[in-house]
KOLGU-254346 format. One record per residue (C-alpha): residue in three letters; z, x, y; chain; residue number from 1. Coordinates in steps of 0.2 Angstrom, whole numbers, plus 5000, padded with zeros to 4 digits. Layout:
<r res="ALA" c3="Z" c1="X" c2="Y" chain="A" n="NUM"/>
...
//
This chain:
<r res="MET" c3="5015" c1="5366" c2="4786" chain="A" n="1"/>
<r res="THR" c3="5015" c1="5364" c2="4768" chain="A" n="2"/>
<r res="VAL" c3="5001" c1="5356" c2="4758" chain="A" n="3"/>
<r res="ARG" c3="5012" c1="5341" c2="4754" chain="A" n="4"/>
<r res="SER" c3="5017" c1="5338" c2="4773" chain="A" n="5"/>
<r res="GLN" c3="4999" c1="5340" c2="4778" chain="A" n="6"/>
<r res="ASP" c3="4993" c1="5327" c2="4765" chain="A" n="7"/>
<r res="VAL" c3="5006" c1="5315" c2="4772" chain="A" n="8"/>
<r res="THR" c3="5000" c1="5318" c2="4790" chain="A" n="9"/>
<r res="GLU" c3="4982" c1="5315" c2="4785" chain="A" n="10"/>
<r res="ARG" c3="4987" c1="5299" c2="4777" chain="A" n="11"/>
<r res="VAL" c3="4996" c1="5293" c2="4792" chain="A" n="12"/>
<r res="GLY" c3="4982" c1="5298" c2="4803" chain="A" n="13"/>
<r res="ARG" c3="4970" c1="5288" c2="4792" chain="A" n="14"/>
<r res="ALA" c3="4981" c1="5273" c2="4792" chain="A" n="15"/>
<r res="GLN" c3="4983" c1="5273" c2="4811" chain="A" n="16"/>
<r res="ARG" c3="4964" c1="5274" c2="4813" chain="A" n="17"/>
<r res="ARG" c3="4961" c1="5260" c2="4801" chain="A" n="18"/>
<r res="ALA" c3="4974" c1="5250" c2="4811" chain="A" n="19"/>
<r res="THR" c3="4966" c1="5253" c2="4827" chain="A" n="20"/>
<r res="LYS" c3="4949" c1="5248" c2="4821" chain="A" n="21"/>
<r res="THR" c3="4956" c1="5232" c2="4814" chain="A" n="22"/>
<r res="ARG" c3="4965" c1="5228" c2="4830" chain="A" n="23"/>
<r res="GLU" c3="4948" c1="5231" c2="4839" chain="A" n="24"/>
<r res="ARG" c3="4939" c1="5220" c2="4827" chain="A" n="25"/>
<r res="LEU" c3="4952" c1="5206" c2="4831" chain="A" n="26"/>
<r res="LEU" c3="4950" c1="5208" c2="4849" chain="A" n="27"/>
<r res="ARG" c3="4931" c1="5208" c2="4849" chain="A" n="28"/>
<r res="ALA" c3="4931" c1="5193" c2="4838" chain="A" n="29"/>
<r res="ALA" c3="4943" c1="5183" c2="4849" chain="A" n="30"/>
<r res="LEU" c3="4934" c1="5188" c2="4865" chain="A" n="31"/>
<r res="ALA" c3="4918" c1="5181" c2="4858" chain="A" n="32"/>
<r res="LEU" c3="4926" c1="5165" c2="4852" chain="A" n="33"/>
<r res="PHE" c3="4936" c1="5162" c2="4868" chain="A" n="34"/>
<r res="SER" c3="4920" c1="5164" c2="4878" chain="A" n="35"/>
<r res="GLU" c3="4911" c1="5152" c2="4866" chain="A" n="36"/>
<r res="LYS" c3="4924" c1="5139" c2="4864" chain="A" n="37"/>
<r res="GLY" c3="4939" c1="5142" c2="4875" chain="A" n="38"/>
<r res="VAL" c3="4956" c1="5149" c2="4871" chain="A" n="39"/>
<r res="ASP" c3="4965" c1="5133" c2="4867" chain="A" n="40"/>
<r res="ALA" c3="4951" c1="5127" c2="4856" chain="A" n="41"/>
<r res="THR" c3="4950" c1="5143" c2="4845" chain="A" n="42"/>
<r res="ALA" c3="4961" c1="5144" c2="4830" chain="A" n="43"/>
<r res="ILE" c3="4968" c1="5160" c2="4823" chain="A" n="44"/>
<r res="GLU" c3="4959" c1="5157" c2="4807" chain="A" n="45"/>
<r res="GLU" c3="4943" c1="5157" c2="4816" chain="A" n="46"/>
<r res="ILE" c3="4947" c1="5174" c2="4824" chain="A" n="47"/>
<r res="THR" c3="4952" c1="5182" c2="4807" chain="A" n="48"/>
<r res="GLU" c3="4936" c1="5175" c2="4799" chain="A" n="49"/>
<r res="ARG" c3="4925" c1="5182" c2="4813" chain="A" n="50"/>
<r res="ALA" c3="4934" c1="5198" c2="4812" chain="A" n="51"/>
<r res="ASP" c3="4933" c1="5198" c2="4793" chain="A" n="52"/>
<r res="VAL" c3="4952" c1="5201" c2="4790" chain="A" n="53"/>
<r res="GLY" c3="4966" c1="5191" c2="4782" chain="A" n="54"/>
<r res="LYS" c3="4977" c1="5180" c2="4792" chain="A" n="55"/>
<r res="GLY" c3="4992" c1="5191" c2="4787" chain="A" n="56"/>
<r res="THR" c3="4983" c1="5206" c2="4795" chain="A" n="57"/>
<r res="PHE" c3="4982" c1="5196" c2="4812" chain="A" n="58"/>
<r res="TYR" c3="5001" c1="5195" c2="4812" chain="A" n="59"/>
<r res="ARG" c3="5003" c1="5213" c2="4809" chain="A" n="60"/>
<r res="HIS" c3="4995" c1="5216" c2="4826" chain="A" n="61"/>
<r res="PHE" c3="4999" c1="5201" c2="4836" chain="A" n="62"/>
<r res="ALA" c3="5014" c1="5189" c2="4836" chain="A" n="63"/>
<r res="ASP" c3="5003" c1="5174" c2="4841" chain="A" n="64"/>
<r res="LYS" c3="4986" c1="5170" c2="4849" chain="A" n="65"/>
<r res="TYR" c3="4993" c1="5171" c2="4867" chain="A" n="66"/>
<r res="GLU" c3="4999" c1="5189" c2="4864" chain="A" n="67"/>
<r res="LEU" c3="4981" c1="5193" c2="4859" chain="A" n="68"/>
<r res="VAL" c3="4975" c1="5184" c2="4875" chain="A" n="69"/>
<r res="ILE" c3="4987" c1="5194" c2="4886" chain="A" n="70"/>
<r res="ALA" c3="4980" c1="5211" c2="4878" chain="A" n="71"/>
<r res="LEU" c3="4962" c1="5205" c2="4881" chain="A" n="72"/>
<r res="ILE" c3="4966" c1="5201" c2="4899" chain="A" n="73"/>
<r res="GLU" c3="4975" c1="5217" c2="4902" chain="A" n="74"/>
<r res="ASP" c3="4960" c1="5227" c2="4896" chain="A" n="75"/>
<r res="ALA" c3="4948" c1="5216" c2="4906" chain="A" n="76"/>
<r res="VAL" c3="4958" c1="5219" c2="4922" chain="A" n="77"/>
<r res="GLY" c3="4960" c1="5237" c2="4919" chain="A" n="78"/>
<r res="LYS" c3="4941" c1="5238" c2="4918" chain="A" n="79"/>
<r res="LEU" c3="4939" c1="5228" c2="4934" chain="A" n="80"/>
<r res="LEU" c3="4951" c1="5239" c2="4943" chain="A" n="81"/>
<r res="ASP" c3="4942" c1="5255" c2="4937" chain="A" n="82"/>
<r res="ARG" c3="4926" c1="5248" c2="4946" chain="A" n="83"/>
<r res="ILE" c3="4936" c1="5243" c2="4961" chain="A" n="84"/>
<r res="ALA" c3="4944" c1="5261" c2="4962" chain="A" n="85"/>
<r res="SER" c3="4927" c1="5270" c2="4961" chain="A" n="86"/>
<r res="PRO" c3="4916" c1="5266" c2="4976" chain="A" n="87"/>
<r res="GLU" c3="4899" c1="5274" c2="4976" chain="A" n="88"/>
<r res="ARG" c3="4904" c1="5281" c2="4994" chain="A" n="89"/>
<r res="GLU" c3="4920" c1="5281" c2="5003" chain="A" n="90"/>
<r res="PRO" c3="4922" c1="5265" c2="5014" chain="A" n="91"/>
<r res="GLU" c3="4924" c1="5270" c2="5032" chain="A" n="92"/>
<r res="THR" c3="4928" c1="5252" c2="5038" chain="A" n="93"/>
<r res="LEU" c3="4936" c1="5236" c2="5032" chain="A" n="94"/>
<r res="GLU" c3="4919" c1="5228" c2="5031" chain="A" n="95"/>
<r res="ASP" c3="4913" c1="5243" c2="5020" chain="A" n="96"/>
<r res="LEU" c3="4928" c1="5241" c2="5009" chain="A" n="97"/>
<r res="LEU" c3="4926" c1="5222" c2="5007" chain="A" n="98"/>
<r res="GLU" c3="4907" c1="5224" c2="5003" chain="A" n="99"/>
<r res="HIS" c3="4913" c1="5237" c2="4990" chain="A" n="100"/>
<r res="PHE" c3="4925" c1="5224" c2="4982" chain="A" n="101"/>
<r res="LEU" c3="4912" c1="5211" c2="4981" chain="A" n="102"/>
<r res="SER" c3="4899" c1="5223" c2="4973" chain="A" n="103"/>
<r res="ALA" c3="4912" c1="5229" c2="4961" chain="A" n="104"/>
<r res="HIS" c3="4916" c1="5212" c2="4955" chain="A" n="105"/>
<r res="SER" c3="4898" c1="5207" c2="4955" chain="A" n="106"/>
<r res="ASP" c3="4893" c1="5222" c2="4944" chain="A" n="107"/>
<r res="PHE" c3="4908" c1="5219" c2="4933" chain="A" n="108"/>
<r res="PHE" c3="4904" c1="5201" c2="4929" chain="A" n="109"/>
<r res="ALA" c3="4886" c1="5204" c2="4927" chain="A" n="110"/>
<r res="ASP" c3="4890" c1="5218" c2="4913" chain="A" n="111"/>
<r res="ASN" c3="4905" c1="5209" c2="4906" chain="A" n="112"/>
<r res="SER" c3="4902" c1="5190" c2="4905" chain="A" n="113"/>
<r res="GLU" c3="4914" c1="5187" c2="4891" chain="A" n="114"/>
<r res="GLU" c3="4928" c1="5196" c2="4900" chain="A" n="115"/>
<r res="PHE" c3="4924" c1="5186" c2="4916" chain="A" n="116"/>
<r res="ALA" c3="4925" c1="5169" c2="4906" chain="A" n="117"/>
<r res="LEU" c3="4942" c1="5175" c2="4899" chain="A" n="118"/>
<r res="LEU" c3="4949" c1="5180" c2="4916" chain="A" n="119"/>
<r res="PHE" c3="4945" c1="5163" c2="4923" chain="A" n="120"/>
<r res="GLN" c3="4953" c1="5154" c2="4908" chain="A" n="121"/>
<r res="GLY" c3="4968" c1="5165" c2="4910" chain="A" n="122"/>
<r res="ARG" c3="4971" c1="5158" c2="4927" chain="A" n="123"/>
<r res="VAL" c3="4970" c1="5141" c2="4920" chain="A" n="124"/>
<r res="LEU" c3="4983" c1="5145" c2="4906" chain="A" n="125"/>
<r res="LEU" c3="4995" c1="5151" c2="4920" chain="A" n="126"/>
<r res="LYS" c3="4995" c1="5133" c2="4926" chain="A" n="127"/>
<r res="LEU" c3="4996" c1="5125" c2="4909" chain="A" n="128"/>
<r res="ARG" c3="5007" c1="5135" c2="4899" chain="A" n="129"/>
<r res="GLY" c3="5024" c1="5140" c2="4906" chain="A" n="130"/>
<r res="ASP" c3="5029" c1="5149" c2="4890" chain="A" n="131"/>
<r res="VAL" c3="5017" c1="5163" c2="4893" chain="A" n="132"/>
<r res="THR" c3="5017" c1="5164" c2="4912" chain="A" n="133"/>
<r res="ALA" c3="5028" c1="5179" c2="4915" chain="A" n="134"/>
<r res="GLU" c3="5018" c1="5191" c2="4903" chain="A" n="135"/>
<r res="LEU" c3="5001" c1="5183" c2="4908" chain="A" n="136"/>
<r res="GLU" c3="5004" c1="5185" c2="4927" chain="A" n="137"/>
<r res="GLN" c3="5007" c1="5204" c2="4927" chain="A" n="138"/>
<r res="PRO" c3="4988" c1="5209" c2="4925" chain="A" n="139"/>
<r res="TYR" c3="4983" c1="5197" c2="4939" chain="A" n="140"/>
<r res="VAL" c3="4998" c1="5204" c2="4950" chain="A" n="141"/>
<r res="ARG" c3="4992" c1="5222" c2="4947" chain="A" n="142"/>
<r res="TYR" c3="4974" c1="5217" c2="4952" chain="A" n="143"/>
<r res="LEU" c3="4980" c1="5209" c2="4968" chain="A" n="144"/>
<r res="GLU" c3="4991" c1="5224" c2="4972" chain="A" n="145"/>
<r res="GLU" c3="4977" c1="5236" c2="4970" chain="A" n="146"/>
<r res="ILE" c3="4966" c1="5226" c2="4982" chain="A" n="147"/>
<r res="GLU" c3="4981" c1="5226" c2="4995" chain="A" n="148"/>
<r res="ARG" c3="4984" c1="5245" c2="4992" chain="A" n="149"/>
<r res="GLN" c3="4966" c1="5248" c2="4997" chain="A" n="150"/>
<r res="VAL" c3="4965" c1="5236" c2="5012" chain="A" n="151"/>
<r res="SER" c3="4981" c1="5243" c2="5020" chain="A" n="152"/>
<r res="PRO" c3="4974" c1="5259" c2="5027" chain="A" n="153"/>
<r res="PHE" c3="4961" c1="5248" c2="5037" chain="A" n="154"/>
<r res="VAL" c3="4973" c1="5236" c2="5045" chain="A" n="155"/>
<r res="SER" c3="4987" c1="5238" c2="5058" chain="A" n="156"/>
<r res="LYS" c3="5004" c1="5241" c2="5051" chain="A" n="157"/>
<r res="LEU" c3="5010" c1="5227" c2="5062" chain="A" n="158"/>
<r res="ILE" c3="5000" c1="5214" c2="5052" chain="A" n="159"/>
<r res="ASP" c3="5011" c1="5203" c2="5041" chain="A" n="160"/>
<r res="PRO" c3="5010" c1="5209" c2="5023" chain="A" n="161"/>
<r res="MET" c3="5007" c1="5191" c2="5018" chain="A" n="162"/>
<r res="LYS" c3="4991" c1="5191" c2="5027" chain="A" n="163"/>
<r res="VAL" c3="4985" c1="5206" c2="5017" chain="A" n="164"/>
<r res="ARG" c3="4990" c1="5197" c2="5001" chain="A" n="165"/>
<r res="ARG" c3="4981" c1="5181" c2="5006" chain="A" n="166"/>
<r res="LEU" c3="4966" c1="5192" c2="5009" chain="A" n="167"/>
<r res="ALA" c3="4967" c1="5199" c2="4992" chain="A" n="168"/>
<r res="CYS" c3="4969" c1="5181" c2="4985" chain="A" n="169"/>
<r res="ALA" c3="4953" c1="5176" c2="4995" chain="A" n="170"/>
<r res="VAL" c3="4943" c1="5190" c2="4988" chain="A" n="171"/>
<r res="ALA" c3="4948" c1="5185" c2="4970" chain="A" n="172"/>
<r res="GLY" c3="4945" c1="5166" c2="4974" chain="A" n="173"/>
<r res="PHE" c3="4928" c1="5169" c2="4982" chain="A" n="174"/>
<r res="VAL" c3="4921" c1="5179" c2="4968" chain="A" n="175"/>
<r res="PHE" c3="4929" c1="5170" c2="4953" chain="A" n="176"/>
<r res="GLY" c3="4924" c1="5153" c2="4961" chain="A" n="177"/>
<r res="PHE" c3="4906" c1="5158" c2="4965" chain="A" n="178"/>
<r res="PHE" c3="4903" c1="5166" c2="4948" chain="A" n="179"/>
<r res="SER" c3="4911" c1="5152" c2="4938" chain="A" n="180"/>
<r res="PHE" c3="4897" c1="5141" c2="4944" chain="A" n="181"/>
<r res="ALA" c3="4883" c1="5153" c2="4948" chain="A" n="182"/>
<r res="THR" c3="4882" c1="5158" c2="4930" chain="A" n="183"/>
<r res="LEU" c3="4876" c1="5140" c2="4925" chain="A" n="184"/>
<r res="GLY" c3="4857" c1="5141" c2="4923" chain="A" n="185"/>
<r res="MET" c3="4854" c1="5156" c2="4935" chain="A" n="186"/>
<r res="THR" c3="4847" c1="5173" c2="4932" chain="A" n="187"/>
<r res="GLU" c3="4856" c1="5189" c2="4938" chain="A" n="188"/>
<r res="GLU" c3="4843" c1="5191" c2="4951" chain="A" n="189"/>
<r res="GLU" c3="4845" c1="5173" c2="4957" chain="A" n="190"/>
<r res="ILE" c3="4864" c1="5175" c2="4958" chain="A" n="191"/>
<r res="GLU" c3="4863" c1="5191" c2="4968" chain="A" n="192"/>
<r res="THR" c3="4850" c1="5183" c2="4980" chain="A" n="193"/>
<r res="SER" c3="4860" c1="5167" c2="4983" chain="A" n="194"/>
<r res="MET" c3="4876" c1="5176" c2="4985" chain="A" n="195"/>
<r res="ARG" c3="4870" c1="5188" c2="4998" chain="A" n="196"/>
<r res="PRO" c3="4871" c1="5177" c2="5014" chain="A" n="197"/>
<r res="PHE" c3="4888" c1="5170" c2="5008" chain="A" n="198"/>
<r res="ARG" c3="4894" c1="5188" c2="5006" chain="A" n="199"/>
<r res="ARG" c3="4890" c1="5192" c2="5024" chain="A" n="200"/>
<r res="ALA" c3="4899" c1="5177" c2="5031" chain="A" n="201"/>
<r res="PHE" c3="4914" c1="5180" c2="5019" chain="A" n="202"/>
<r res="VAL" c3="4916" c1="5198" c2="5025" chain="A" n="203"/>
<r res="GLY" c3="4914" c1="5193" c2="5043" chain="A" n="204"/>
<r res="GLY" c3="4927" c1="5179" c2="5041" chain="A" n="205"/>
<r res="LEU" c3="4940" c1="5190" c2="5032" chain="A" n="206"/>
<r res="SER" c3="4938" c1="5204" c2="5045" chain="A" n="207"/>
<r res="ALA" c3="4941" c1="5191" c2="5059" chain="A" n="208"/>
<r res="PHE" c3="4956" c1="5184" c2="5049" chain="A" n="209"/>
<r res="LEU" c3="4964" c1="5201" c2="5050" chain="A" n="210"/>
<r res="GLY" c3="4961" c1="5203" c2="5068" chain="A" n="211"/>
<r res="ARG" c3="4947" c1="5215" c2="5068" chain="A" n="212"/>
//
C-alpha cells in the first residue's frame, strides 16, 4: 500500500468512527428523551440539542424520528433476546423454561428501564401510526418467534402452532403489563416480591393451557 492510499484509508476510518459516535450520541439522547417525555412529544430539535449536534447531522443518519425509534427498538429487542437465549442453566421442563423467560425479562427491565419504556411505547405506536407499522412490527415478531422456538421442544408436535404463538403473546403481555405498573413507586425488591406469587400462578396456568 502506498503512503497516499494509506492516508486515504486512515481518513476514511476516522470519518467512519466519528459517524458511528455521532449516531450513538443521537440514539442515547433520543432514548433518554423518549423515556422522559414519550416519542410523540419529543421533537427532533430536542434530540439534536441533547446530543449536541446540528439538525442537518440528524438527517445524515436518520430519515425521520420514527426511523430512529425503529433502530432503538431493534437494539432493545436484540438485548432482550440475548438474555432470553442465555439461561443460567439449561431448562429441563416447560415450567423451567417459562421461569427462565420471566427471570430474563425481569432482569432486563431492571437493568434497562429506558429500553423497557421504549418497547412499551413502540407497541402503542403500532396501533396509532399505520405509516410505520411494517418496519416497527419486525423486532416484535422476531421476539415472539424466539419464544416460540424455545417453547416448541417442550410441547407435543400435535399442539396447534397458534397455541404456542398465544403462549408467546401471553408471556410478553404478562411481563410488559406487570412492569408498566409495578415501576410506579415501587423499589426493585418490592417489584420482585410482589411478582413472585403471580409468576407461580402464571407458569402453572400456561403449562395447563398447553396440556401439560
